[in-house]
C-alpha positions as CSV (number, residue, x, y, z in Angstrom):
1,V,-107.5,35.6,42.3
2,A,-110.8,33.8,42.3
3,E,-109.1,30.6,41.2
4,L,-106.3,31.1,43.8
5,Q,-109.0,31.6,46.5
6,C,-110.5,28.3,45.7
7,K,-107.1,26.6,46.3
8,C,-105.4,25.4,49.5
9,I,-101.7,25.7,50.1
10,Q,-101.3,21.9,49.7
11,D,-102.5,22.4,46.0
12,I,-99.6,24.8,45.3
13,N,-96.8,23.5,47.3
14,T,-95.1,20.4,45.8
15,L,-94.3,18.9,49.2
16,P,-96.5,16.1,50.5
17,P,-99.6,17.3,52.5
18,E,-98.4,16.1,55.8
19,Q,-95.0,18.1,55.4
20,V,-96.9,21.2,54.2
21,A,-99.2,20.9,57.4
22,L,-96.0,20.5,59.6
23,K,-94.4,23.6,58.0
24,M,-97.5,25.6,58.6
25,N,-97.8,24.6,62.3
26,N,-94.1,25.6,62.7
27,A,-94.9,28.9,61.1
28,K,-97.8,29.5,63.4
29,S,-95.8,28.9,66.5
30,L,-93.1,31.3,65.4
31,K,-93.2,35.0,65.1
32,R,-91.3,34.8,61.8
33,F,-90.8,31.9,59.5
34,H,-88.6,31.7,56.4
35,S,-88.2,28.8,54.1
36,E,-87.8,27.9,50.4
37,F,-90.2,25.8,48.5
38,K,-91.2,24.7,45.0
39,H,-94.6,26.0,43.9
40,R,-96.8,24.7,41.2
41,L,-98.2,27.4,38.8
42,A,-101.6,27.4,37.1
43,D,-100.0,26.1,33.9
44,G,-98.4,23.2,35.8
45,S,-94.9,24.4,35.8
46,I,-92.7,24.4,38.9
47,R,-91.1,27.6,40.3
48,D,-88.6,28.1,43.1
49,V,-89.9,30.5,45.7
50,E,-88.8,32.0,49.0
51,V,-91.5,32.4,51.6
52,Y,-91.5,34.8,54.6
53,S,-94.4,34.0,57.0
54,S,-95.6,35.5,60.3
55,S,-98.6,34.6,62.5
56,I,-101.3,37.2,62.8
57,E,-104.8,37.2,64.6
58,I,-107.8,38.7,62.8
59,E,-111.1,38.7,64.5
60,G,-110.1,36.0,66.8
61,R,-108.8,33.9,64.0
62,Q,-105.0,32.9,63.8
63,L,-103.8,33.4,60.3
64,L,-100.5,33.1,58.4
65,H,-99.3,36.2,56.7
66,S,-96.9,35.2,53.9
67,I,-94.8,37.1,51.4
68,I,-93.6,35.0,48.4
69,H,-90.5,35.9,46.2
70,D,-89.8,34.1,42.9
71,I,-86.1,33.0,43.3
72,S,-85.9,30.8,40.2
73,D,-83.2,33.0,38.6
74,R,-81.2,33.2,41.8
75,Q,-81.3,29.4,42.2
76,K,-80.2,28.9,38.6
77,A,-77.2,31.3,39.2
78,E,-76.2,29.6,42.5
79,E,-76.4,26.2,40.7
80,S,-74.2,27.4,38.0
81,L,-71.8,28.7,40.5
82,R,-71.8,25.4,42.3
83,E,-71.1,23.6,39.0
84,R,-68.3,25.9,38.2
85,E,-66.7,25.4,41.6
86,H,-67.1,21.6,41.3
87,F,-65.5,21.8,37.8
88,L,-62.5,23.8,39.1
89,Q,-62.1,21.6,42.1
90,T,-62.2,18.5,39.9
91,I,-59.5,20.1,37.6
92,I,-57.4,21.0,40.6
93,N,-57.7,17.6,42.2
94,T,-57.0,15.7,38.9
95,T,-53.9,17.7,37.8
96,V,-50.6,16.0,38.2
97,D,-49.1,19.3,39.6
98,G,-49.4,20.1,43.2
99,F,-51.7,23.0,44.1
100,W,-52.0,25.1,47.2
101,V,-53.2,28.4,48.3
102,L,-51.4,30.6,50.9
103,D,-52.7,33.7,52.8
104,V,-50.5,36.7,53.1
105,K,-48.8,35.2,56.3
106,G,-47.7,32.2,54.2
107,L,-50.1,29.7,55.8
108,I,-51.7,27.0,53.6
109,T,-55.4,27.4,53.2
110,E,-56.1,24.9,50.4
111,V,-54.3,22.0,48.7
112,N,-55.1,19.4,46.1
113,I,-54.6,15.7,46.2
114,A,-51.5,15.9,44.0
115,Y,-49.7,18.0,46.5
116,C,-50.8,15.8,49.3
117,S,-49.3,12.8,47.4
118,M,-46.2,14.8,46.6
119,S,-45.5,15.9,50.1
120,G,-46.7,12.7,52.0
121,Y,-49.0,14.8,54.2
122,S,-52.8,14.5,54.4
123,R,-54.9,17.6,53.6
124,E,-55.8,18.1,57.2
125,E,-52.1,18.1,58.1
126,L,-51.3,20.7,55.5
127,I,-54.1,23.2,56.1
128,G,-52.7,25.8,58.4
129,K,-49.1,24.8,58.0
130,S,-46.6,27.5,57.2
131,I,-44.9,27.2,53.8
132,G,-41.7,27.9,55.6
133,E,-42.0,24.5,57.3
134,L,-41.9,22.8,53.8
135,D,-39.4,24.9,51.9
136,T,-35.9,23.8,52.9
137,K,-33.9,26.0,50.5
138,E,-35.0,29.5,51.6
139,T,-35.0,31.0,55.0
140,E,-38.0,32.8,56.6
141,E,-36.5,36.1,55.5
142,E,-36.1,35.0,51.9
143,I,-39.7,33.6,51.7
144,A,-40.9,36.9,53.1
145,A,-38.9,38.8,50.5
146,R,-40.3,36.5,47.8
147,I,-43.8,37.1,49.0
148,E,-43.3,40.8,48.6
149,R,-42.0,40.4,45.1
150,I,-44.9,38.3,44.1
151,I,-47.3,40.9,45.5
152,S,-45.4,43.6,43.6
153,K,-45.0,41.8,40.3
154,G,-48.3,39.8,40.4
155,S,-46.6,36.4,39.8
156,E,-43.3,34.6,39.7
157,I,-41.9,31.2,38.6
158,F,-38.9,29.8,40.7
159,E,-37.2,26.7,41.7
160,T,-36.8,25.6,45.4
161,R,-36.7,22.5,47.6
162,H,-39.5,21.1,49.7
163,S,-39.3,18.4,52.4
164,R,-41.7,15.5,52.6
165,K,-43.3,14.1,55.7
166,D,-40.5,11.4,55.8
167,Q,-37.9,14.3,55.8
168,S,-36.7,13.4,52.3
169,I,-36.0,16.5,50.0
170,Y,-37.1,17.0,46.5
171,P,-36.7,19.8,44.0
172,I,-39.8,21.6,42.9
173,E,-40.7,24.3,40.4
174,V,-43.3,26.7,41.7
175,S,-45.6,29.1,39.7
176,A,-47.1,31.5,42.2
177,T,-49.8,34.2,41.5
178,Y,-51.1,36.9,43.9
179,L,-54.9,37.5,44.0
180,D,-56.1,40.5,45.9
181,V,-59.2,38.7,47.3
182,D,-60.2,37.8,50.9
183,G,-57.3,39.9,52.2
184,G,-54.9,38.5,49.8
185,K,-54.2,35.0,48.5
186,F,-51.3,33.2,46.7
187,V,-52.4,30.6,44.3
188,C,-49.4,28.2,43.7
189,F,-48.8,25.3,41.4
190,G,-45.8,23.1,42.0
191,R,-44.1,20.4,39.9
192,D,-41.7,17.8,41.2
193,I,-38.6,18.2,39.0
194,T,-36.6,15.4,40.4
195,E,-36.4,13.4,37.1
196,R,-35.7,16.7,35.2
197,K,-32.8,17.6,37.5
198,Q,-31.4,14.0,37.2
199,A,-31.8,14.3,33.4
200,E,-30.0,17.7,33.5
201,E,-27.3,16.4,35.8
202,A,-26.8,13.4,33.5
203,L,-26.7,15.8,30.5
204,R,-24.2,18.0,32.2
205,A,-22.1,15.0,33.1
206,S,-22.3,13.7,29.5
207,E,-21.4,17.1,28.2
208,D,-18.5,17.3,30.7
209,R,-17.3,13.8,29.5
210,F,-17.7,14.8,25.9
211,R,-15.9,18.1,26.5
212,K,-13.1,16.4,28.3
213,M,-12.8,13.8,25.6
214,I,-12.6,16.6,23.1
215,E,-10.1,18.6,25.2
216,D,-8.0,15.5,25.9
217,A,-8.2,14.1,22.3
218,P,-4.7,13.5,20.9
219,D,-5.8,15.2,17.6
220,P,-7.0,18.7,16.9
221,I,-10.8,19.2,16.9
222,F,-12.8,22.3,16.1
223,I,-16.5,23.3,15.5
224,Q,-17.5,25.8,12.9
225,T,-20.9,27.4,12.6
226,Q,-21.8,29.7,9.7
227,M,-18.2,29.4,8.3
228,H,-16.7,30.8,11.5
229,F,-14.8,29.1,14.4
230,S,-17.0,28.4,17.4
231,Y,-14.9,26.1,19.4
232,L,-11.3,24.7,19.3
233,N,-9.6,22.2,21.7
234,Q,-6.0,22.9,22.8
235,K,-4.5,20.6,20.1
236,A,-6.3,22.7,17.5
237,L,-4.9,25.9,19.0
238,N,-1.5,24.4,19.0
239,L,-1.9,23.3,15.3
240,F,-2.9,26.8,14.2
241,G,-0.3,28.4,16.5
242,A,-2.8,30.4,18.4
243,K,-2.0,31.6,22.0
244,D,-5.6,31.2,23.2
245,A,-9.1,30.4,21.8
246,Q,-10.0,34.1,21.6
247,E,-7.6,34.5,18.7
248,L,-9.7,32.3,16.6
249,I,-13.2,32.1,18.0
250,G,-15.5,34.1,15.6
251,S,-13.0,34.3,12.8
252,P,-13.7,33.0,9.4
253,V,-12.5,29.4,8.9
254,M,-11.5,30.1,5.3
255,E,-8.6,32.3,6.7
256,R,-6.9,29.1,8.0
257,F,-7.2,27.2,4.8
258,H,-4.5,27.4,2.1
259,P,-5.9,29.3,-0.9
260,D,-5.5,26.2,-3.1
261,Y,-8.2,24.5,-1.1
262,H,-10.8,27.3,-0.8
263,E,-13.2,26.1,-3.5
264,S,-13.0,22.5,-2.5
265,V,-13.7,23.4,1.1
266,K,-16.7,25.4,0.2
267,H,-18.0,22.6,-1.9
268,R,-17.4,20.1,1.0
269,I,-19.2,22.2,3.5
270,K,-22.1,22.7,1.2
271,G,-22.4,19.0,0.7
272,L,-22.2,18.4,4.5
273,N,-25.1,20.8,5.1
274,E,-27.2,19.3,2.3
275,H,-26.7,15.6,3.0
276,C,-26.2,15.7,6.8
277,K,-23.8,12.7,6.5
278,P,-20.1,12.5,7.6
279,A,-17.6,13.6,5.1
280,E,-14.9,11.2,3.8
281,L,-11.3,11.4,5.0
282,I,-9.3,13.8,2.8
283,E,-6.0,15.7,2.9
284,Q,-5.9,19.5,3.2
285,K,-3.3,22.2,3.9
286,Y,-4.0,24.7,6.7
287,L,-2.4,28.1,7.4
288,R,-0.9,28.7,10.9
289,M,-1.1,32.1,12.6
290,D,2.5,32.8,11.5
291,G,1.8,32.1,7.9
292,S,3.4,28.7,7.7
293,T,1.6,25.7,6.3
294,V,0.8,22.3,7.9
295,L,-0.4,19.3,6.0
296,V,-3.4,17.6,7.6
297,E,-5.9,14.8,7.3
298,V,-9.5,15.9,7.9
299,T,-12.9,14.4,8.4
300,A,-16.1,16.2,9.5
301,Q,-19.6,15.6,10.9
302,P,-22.6,17.9,10.6
303,I,-24.0,18.7,14.1
304,M,-26.2,21.3,16.0
305,Y,-24.0,23.6,18.1
306,E,-25.7,26.3,20.2
307,D,-28.9,26.2,18.2
308,N,-27.0,26.6,14.9
309,D,-26.1,24.3,12.1
310,G,-22.5,23.4,12.6
311,V,-19.7,21.1,11.5
312,L,-17.5,19.1,13.9
313,V,-14.1,18.8,12.3
314,F,-11.5,16.1,13.3
315,V,-7.9,16.9,12.1
316,R,-4.7,15.0,12.2
317,D,-1.3,16.6,11.5
318,I,0.3,14.3,9.0
319,T,3.4,16.4,8.4
320,E,5.7,13.9,10.2
321,R,4.0,11.0,8.5
322,K,4.5,12.6,5.1
323,N,8.1,13.3,5.9
324,L,8.6,9.7,6.9
325,E,6.8,8.5,3.7
326,A,9.1,10.8,1.8
327,Q,12.1,9.4,3.6
328,L,11.0,5.9,2.9
329,M,10.4,6.7,-0.7
330,Q,13.9,8.3,-0.8
331,A,15.4,5.3,1.0
332,Q,13.8,2.9,-1.5
333,K,14.9,5.1,-4.4
334,M,18.4,5.4,-3.0
335,E,18.5,1.6,-2.3
336,S,17.6,1.0,-6.0
337,V,20.1,3.6,-7.1
338,G,22.7,2.1,-4.7
339,R,22.2,-1.4,-6.3
340,L,22.6,0.1,-9.7
341,A,25.7,2.0,-8.6
342,G,27.2,-1.1,-7.0
343,G,26.7,-3.1,-10.2
344,I,28.2,-0.4,-12.3
345,A,31.1,-0.1,-9.9
346,H,31.7,-3.8,-10.0
347,D,31.9,-4.0,-13.9
348,Y,33.9,-0.8,-14.0
349,N,36.4,-2.2,-11.5
350,N,36.9,-5.2,-13.7
351,M,37.9,-2.9,-16.6
352,L,40.1,-0.7,-14.4
353,S,41.9,-3.9,-13.2
354,I,42.9,-4.6,-16.8
355,I,43.9,-1.0,-17.4
356,L,46.0,-0.6,-14.2
357,G,47.5,-4.2,-14.6
358,Y,48.7,-3.7,-18.2
359,T,49.9,-0.2,-17.5
360,D,52.1,-1.7,-14.8
361,F,53.4,-4.2,-17.3
362,A,54.1,-1.4,-19.7
363,F,56.1,0.5,-17.1
364,E,58.4,-2.5,-16.8
365,K,59.1,-2.5,-20.5
366,I,59.7,1.2,-21.0
367,D,62.4,3.6,-19.8
368,T,61.3,6.7,-17.9
369,K,62.8,8.9,-20.6
370,H,60.8,7.4,-23.4
371,P,58.2,9.8,-24.9
372,L,55.3,7.3,-24.1
373,F,56.3,7.1,-20.4
374,S,54.4,10.4,-19.5
375,Y,51.4,9.1,-21.5
376,L,51.4,5.9,-19.5
377,E,51.6,7.9,-16.3
378,Q,48.6,10.0,-17.3
379,I,46.6,6.7,-18.1
380,H,47.7,5.2,-14.7
381,T,46.8,8.4,-12.8
382,A,43.4,8.6,-14.5
383,A,42.7,4.9,-13.8
384,E,43.6,5.5,-10.1
385,R,41.2,8.4,-10.0
386,S,38.6,6.2,-11.5
387,V,39.2,3.7,-8.8
388,D,38.4,6.4,-6.2
389,I,35.1,7.1,-8.1
390,T,34.1,3.4,-8.1
391,R,34.9,3.2,-4.4
392,Q,32.6,6.2,-3.8
393,L,29.9,4.4,-5.8
394,L,30.3,1.4,-3.7
395,A,30.2,3.4,-0.5
396,F,27.1,5.2,-1.9
397,S,25.4,1.9,-2.3
398,R,25.8,1.4,1.4
399,K,24.2,4.9,1.9
400,Q,27.3,6.5,3.3
401,T,31.0,6.7,2.6
402,I,32.9,4.6,5.1
403,E,36.6,5.1,5.4
404,P,37.8,3.2,8.5
405,T,41.1,4.3,10.1
406,L,42.9,3.8,13.3
407,L,41.7,6.4,15.8
408,D,42.8,7.4,19.3
409,L,39.4,7.2,21.0
410,N,40.3,9.7,23.9
411,E,41.8,12.2,21.4
412,S,38.7,11.9,19.1
413,V,36.2,12.4,22.0
414,E,38.3,15.3,23.5
415,G,38.2,17.0,20.1
416,M,34.4,16.9,20.1
417,L,33.8,18.3,23.6
418,K,33.7,22.0,22.7
419,M,31.1,21.2,19.9
420,L,29.2,18.9,22.3
421,R,28.9,21.6,25.0
422,R,27.5,24.1,22.4
423,L,25.1,21.4,21.3
424,I,23.9,20.3,24.7
425,G,23.6,23.9,26.2
426,E,24.8,25.6,29.4
427,D,22.3,24.0,31.8
428,I,23.8,20.6,31.4
429,D,27.3,19.8,32.5
430,I,29.5,17.4,30.5
431,A,32.0,15.4,32.5
432,W,34.8,13.7,30.6
433,H,36.7,10.7,32.1
434,P,39.2,9.3,29.7
435,G,40.5,5.9,30.4
436,E,44.3,5.1,30.4
437,H,46.3,2.9,28.0
438,L,43.5,2.6,25.5
439,W,44.0,0.6,22.4
440,P,43.2,2.3,19.1
441,V,39.8,1.7,17.4
442,F,39.5,1.0,13.7
443,M,36.4,2.8,12.4
444,D,35.3,5.7,10.3
445,P,35.8,9.1,12.2
446,S,32.3,10.3,11.0
447,Q,30.7,7.2,12.5
448,L,32.3,7.8,15.8
449,N,31.1,11.3,15.7
450,Q,27.5,10.1,14.9
451,I,27.6,7.8,17.9
452,I,28.8,10.4,20.4
453,V,26.5,13.2,19.1
454,N,23.4,11.0,19.0
455,L,23.9,9.6,22.5
456,C,24.6,13.0,24.0
457,V,21.5,14.5,22.3
458,N,19.5,11.6,23.6
459,A,20.8,12.3,27.1
460,R,20.1,15.9,26.9
461,D,16.4,15.3,25.9
462,A,16.1,12.8,28.9
463,I,17.4,15.5,31.3
464,K,15.1,18.2,30.0
465,N,16.4,21.0,32.3
466,V,19.5,21.0,34.6
467,G,21.7,17.9,34.8
468,K,24.8,16.1,33.9
469,I,26.1,13.9,31.1
470,T,29.2,11.8,31.7
471,I,31.4,10.4,28.9
472,E,34.0,7.8,29.8
473,T,36.4,5.4,27.9
474,N,38.0,2.3,29.1
475,T,39.2,-1.2,28.0
476,K,37.3,-4.4,28.6
477,N,37.9,-8.2,28.1
478,F,34.9,-10.6,27.7
479,D,35.7,-14.2,28.5
480,D,33.8,-17.3,27.3
481,E,31.8,-17.4,30.6
482,Y,30.5,-13.9,30.2
483,C,29.7,-14.3,26.5
484,A,27.8,-17.5,27.3
485,E,25.4,-15.4,29.5
486,H,25.2,-12.5,27.1
487,V,23.7,-13.3,23.7
488,G,25.5,-11.8,20.8
489,F,28.8,-11.1,22.6
490,R,32.0,-12.7,21.5
491,P,35.1,-13.2,23.7
492,G,38.0,-10.9,23.2
493,D,39.4,-7.4,24.0
494,Y,37.2,-4.4,23.4
495,I,37.5,-0.6,23.7
496,M,34.5,0.8,25.6
497,V,32.9,4.3,25.4
498,A,30.0,5.0,27.7
499,V,27.5,8.0,27.8
500,S,25.5,8.4,31.0
501,D,22.9,10.9,32.1
502,D,20.9,11.6,35.3
503,G,17.6,12.1,33.4
504,C,14.3,10.5,33.6
505,G,15.4,6.9,32.8
506,M,13.4,4.1,31.2
507,D,11.4,1.1,32.1
508,K,12.2,-2.4,30.7
509,D,9.4,-2.2,28.1
510,L,10.7,1.1,26.7
511,Q,14.2,-0.3,26.6
512,S,13.0,-3.1,24.4
513,H,12.0,-0.7,21.7
514,I,14.6,2.1,21.7
515,F,16.8,0.7,18.9
516,E,13.8,0.2,16.6
517,P,13.8,2.6,13.5
518,F,11.3,5.4,13.9
519,F,10.5,4.6,17.5
520,T,10.5,7.9,19.6
521,T,9.0,9.1,22.8
522,K,9.2,12.7,21.8
523,E,6.4,14.9,20.8
524,M,5.2,15.0,17.2
525,G,7.6,16.9,15.0
526,K,10.4,16.8,17.6
527,G,12.1,13.5,16.8
528,T,12.5,11.0,13.9
529,G,13.3,8.0,16.0
530,L,16.4,7.3,14.0
531,G,19.1,8.5,16.4
532,L,19.6,5.3,18.5
533,A,18.8,3.1,15.6
534,T,21.7,4.8,13.7
535,V,23.9,4.2,16.7
536,Y,22.9,0.5,16.8
537,G,23.6,0.1,13.0
538,I,27.0,1.7,13.3
539,V,28.1,-0.4,16.2
540,K,27.0,-3.6,14.6
541,Q,28.7,-2.6,11.3
542,N,31.9,-2.3,13.2
543,N,31.4,-5.8,14.8
544,G,30.7,-4.2,18.2
545,F,28.0,-4.5,20.9
546,I,25.9,-1.9,22.7
547,N,24.3,-2.2,26.2
548,V,21.8,0.0,27.9
549,Y,21.3,0.3,31.7
550,S,18.4,2.4,33.0
551,E,15.8,2.7,35.7
552,L,12.9,5.2,35.9
553,G,14.1,8.3,37.7
554,Q,17.6,7.0,38.0
555,G,19.1,8.0,34.6
556,T,20.5,6.0,31.7
557,T,23.9,4.7,30.6
558,F,24.8,3.5,27.1
559,R,28.0,1.4,26.9
560,I,29.5,0.7,23.4
561,Y,32.2,-1.9,22.9
562,I,34.3,-1.9,19.7
563,P,36.7,-4.9,19.1
564,R,40.4,-4.3,19.6
565,P,42.0,-4.3,16.0
566,E,44.9,-6.5,17.1
567,A,45.2,-8.5,13.9
568,L,44.9,-5.3,11.9
569,L,47.7,-3.7,13.9
570,K,50.0,-6.6,13.2
571,K,49.2,-6.4,9.5
572,M,49.9,-2.6,9.5
573,E,53.2,-3.1,11.2
574,K,54.5,-5.0,8.2
575,K,56.2,-2.8,5.8
576,K,54.9,-2.5,2.2
577,P,57.2,-4.3,-0.2
578,T,59.0,-2.3,-2.8
579,R,60.1,-3.4,-6.3
580,P,61.0,-6.0,-7.0
581,Y,57.7,-7.2,-5.7
582,A,57.6,-10.0,-3.1
583,G,57.0,-13.3,-4.8
584,G,57.5,-16.9,-4.5
585,D,57.6,-20.3,-6.3
586,E,54.3,-21.7,-4.9
587,T,51.5,-23.0,-7.1
588,I,48.2,-21.0,-7.2
589,L,44.8,-22.1,-8.6
590,L,43.2,-19.0,-10.1
591,V,39.5,-18.8,-11.2
592,E,38.0,-15.7,-13.0
593,D,35.1,-15.7,-15.5
594,D,36.4,-12.5,-17.2
595,Q,39.0,-13.7,-19.6
596,A,40.9,-10.4,-19.7
597,I,41.2,-10.1,-16.0
598,L,42.1,-13.8,-15.8
599,K,44.9,-13.4,-18.3
600,M,46.2,-10.2,-16.5
601,T,46.1,-11.5,-13.0
602,K,47.9,-14.7,-14.1
603,M,50.6,-12.6,-15.7
604,M,50.9,-10.5,-12.5
605,L,51.4,-13.6,-10.4
606,E,53.8,-15.3,-12.9
607,R,55.9,-12.1,-13.0
608,V,56.8,-12.5,-9.4
609,G,57.6,-16.3,-9.7
610,Y,54.4,-18.1,-8.9
611,S,53.1,-21.1,-10.9
612,V,49.5,-20.4,-11.9
613,L,46.8,-22.9,-12.8
614,S,44.0,-20.8,-14.4
615,A,40.3,-21.6,-15.1
616,S,37.5,-19.4,-16.4
617,K,34.7,-21.6,-15.1
618,P,34.1,-23.2,-11.7
619,D,33.8,-26.7,-13.2
620,E,37.1,-26.3,-14.9
621,A,38.7,-25.4,-11.6
622,I,37.3,-28.5,-9.9
623,E,38.6,-30.6,-12.7
624,I,42.0,-29.1,-12.4
625,A,42.1,-29.6,-8.7
626,N,41.1,-33.3,-9.1
627,K,43.6,-34.0,-11.8
628,Y,46.6,-32.0,-10.7
629,S,49.2,-34.3,-9.2
630,G,51.4,-31.7,-7.5
631,Q,50.7,-29.5,-4.4
632,I,48.4,-26.4,-4.7
633,H,49.3,-23.8,-2.0
634,L,46.7,-21.0,-2.6
635,F,43.2,-20.8,-4.2
636,I,42.2,-17.4,-5.7
637,T,38.6,-17.0,-7.0
638,D,36.2,-14.4,-8.1
639,V,33.1,-14.1,-5.9
640,L,30.3,-13.7,-8.4
641,M,30.3,-16.0,-11.3
642,P,27.5,-17.4,-13.6
643,E,27.6,-21.1,-12.7
644,M,28.6,-21.1,-9.1
645,N,29.7,-18.3,-6.6
646,G,33.1,-18.2,-5.2
647,R,32.0,-19.5,-1.6
648,D,30.4,-22.7,-3.0
649,L,33.4,-23.3,-5.3
650,S,35.8,-22.9,-2.4
651,K,33.8,-25.6,-0.5
652,N,34.3,-27.9,-3.4
653,I,38.0,-27.2,-3.7
654,L,38.6,-27.5,0.1
655,S,37.0,-31.0,-0.1
656,I,39.9,-31.9,-2.3
657,Y,42.6,-29.8,-0.5
658,P,41.2,-29.4,3.1
659,N,44.0,-27.1,4.3
660,L,44.1,-24.9,1.2
661,K,43.9,-21.1,1.9
662,T,41.4,-19.1,-0.2
663,L,41.6,-15.5,-1.5
664,F,38.3,-14.0,-2.7
665,M,38.3,-11.1,-5.2
666,S,35.5,-8.9,-6.4
667,G,34.6,-5.5,-7.7
668,Y,32.2,-5.2,-4.8
669,T,33.5,-4.4,-1.3
670,A,33.8,-7.2,1.3
671,N,31.0,-5.6,3.4
672,V,28.6,-5.6,0.5
673,I,29.4,-9.2,-0.4
674,A,29.0,-10.3,3.1
675,H,25.8,-8.4,3.5
676,H,24.2,-10.2,0.6
677,G,25.3,-13.6,2.0
678,V,27.7,-14.5,-0.8
679,L,30.6,-14.5,1.7
680,D,31.1,-14.9,5.3
681,E,32.4,-12.0,7.3
682,G,36.2,-12.0,8.0
683,V,37.3,-14.1,5.0
684,N,40.5,-13.2,3.0
685,F,39.4,-10.7,0.4
686,I,41.0,-8.3,-2.1
687,Q,38.9,-5.8,-4.0
688,K,39.3,-5.0,-7.6
689,P,40.9,-3.3,-9.2
690,F,44.3,-4.1,-7.7
691,S,47.8,-3.5,-8.7
692,R,50.6,-6.1,-9.1
693,E,52.1,-4.8,-5.8
694,Q,48.8,-5.2,-3.9
695,I,48.0,-8.7,-5.2
696,S,51.7,-9.9,-4.6
697,V,51.7,-8.5,-1.0
698,K,48.2,-10.1,-0.3
699,V,49.3,-13.4,-1.7
700,R,52.6,-13.4,0.2
701,E,50.8,-12.5,3.5
702,L,48.4,-15.4,3.1
703,L,51.2,-17.9,2.2
704,D,53.4,-16.8,5.1
705,G,50.6,-16.6,7.6
706,D,49.8,-19.3,10.2
């Protein structure tokens, strides 16, 4: 105290003396004075103090009465609070998220810089503004209800839309917390989620595109997770024969694999999961819901599906392709067998020619009552049966037996109508318009049946539901002018059959492909694409033409033209000769590389009066033609010979005898020979084996013809 009494106030107060004097004068003039100062202690340290002073008068002296409080701890606490407030304010103002505080009425009492930037308003413009003026998604009632929920729950995170100062709208995610201070406050943080929403929308659009791609894919696709079906597109449901996805979703995928493939499938899926690489394309067999099997081609890709490891499986039904491959292999095999059969039949016919020829000679030398006559009859009968067998072999080599005959087209079609109506169904009417005074057609009845049935079935499929098929026949003549404008047509008389429908029709592009083998517009498994190709092949084989007329939505008409068999009718009108066989005294040049057949044929011709010049080689025949001084009336030659074929030999002989008629003979049929390019179509031809009656009639027809 003694030390303190020796001090003046300027020694304790850290303010400059003049400021201390000013403060004291102020205190003297006031009844009460309060201020905070820093005082210097005896040890030299500084302390914060709070001074309460009042002016008093003692013994005529005016004094200051002061009470001093040490406020160092309080000052430190206040400084710490200010630092914390500054720290929090710095965080709020530097965060990228918007921040605002609402009172219980929804009025903004505080905002940060980020929300000002986000909304386009200044801090001054936002303070006191109702949140309802900014929220464009919710009504005032909805905002009030949300405030009640937040008060009740304590906090809530939600999405809404706010408007900027420029009236543009943006999506915002808000996290709001209720604090029960100062009458209630709502502390809100908001994040502009425009980019996230755009990304989500892009993802949704991408997922929609992907799902649509999967749904519209032409092949079956499914996803399996944990060895169970998780997703199947419509094609996959159709493949398995399921009515809807619920029949398969959640069921084990192994139930749909054929038991023969179970182990390989398990190994394959294990490899997919371990290596996370696409699996190679393999063939498998699936089981349908009805228990039937389907052969498929499968590839797979490991994926994540609904937070699970999954496998995306791409499938292709190859049943039809395998069937076509089998058909192709069968066709190639049959073609090879056909060539072999044709070769065997050719050689066999040569031997039968000798057997039948010499049997005929024997019949002339023996009486019917002779004991050997019945033996000869048995030999002759067996040989004729063998001829039928060789003809079947030759027909087989052309893939079907063809036995052309004269047909009444109207009668043939009329006989098919009942069967056609059963085939086509009750919803489609068949109208039949037969033409009058039709010429007969010369073709195999089974081929005519194939043409009509295939065209009617094609018409039925084009109609789909209720409609009409019209079949009509007529005659037609094509002149030179018409044929000049239509490629492939030849002038002459034709018998026409047309099949029309009022179905969907075809455009020009489709019409250009309809006769191609395996081309079809039908769904997988519902057509081979061979129907119209078969019709086309049959028509061409019979030297006919086919036209198609169609427009989209206007139906289709197929018109088939088969040539009038006028020359054939004339030939058939001639009566077959009876013994003694028709013969003559003309000279014939005969060429055959088989000595036995050459000798037998020469004997047949000489027996009916002809003079025969024979040769076993083409060069011998040419030499005879060059050296022979008399007239040669007919040239008969085998078609297939080692040194030169019959066609080329004929050209050589015709260079010597320009007007000489030629008769070709072979163990093959004329169609097969022409098909291989050895002979031109329509030449004079006789197939081995032949009897003396057949060869004599054929020779006489050629010699007597114009």
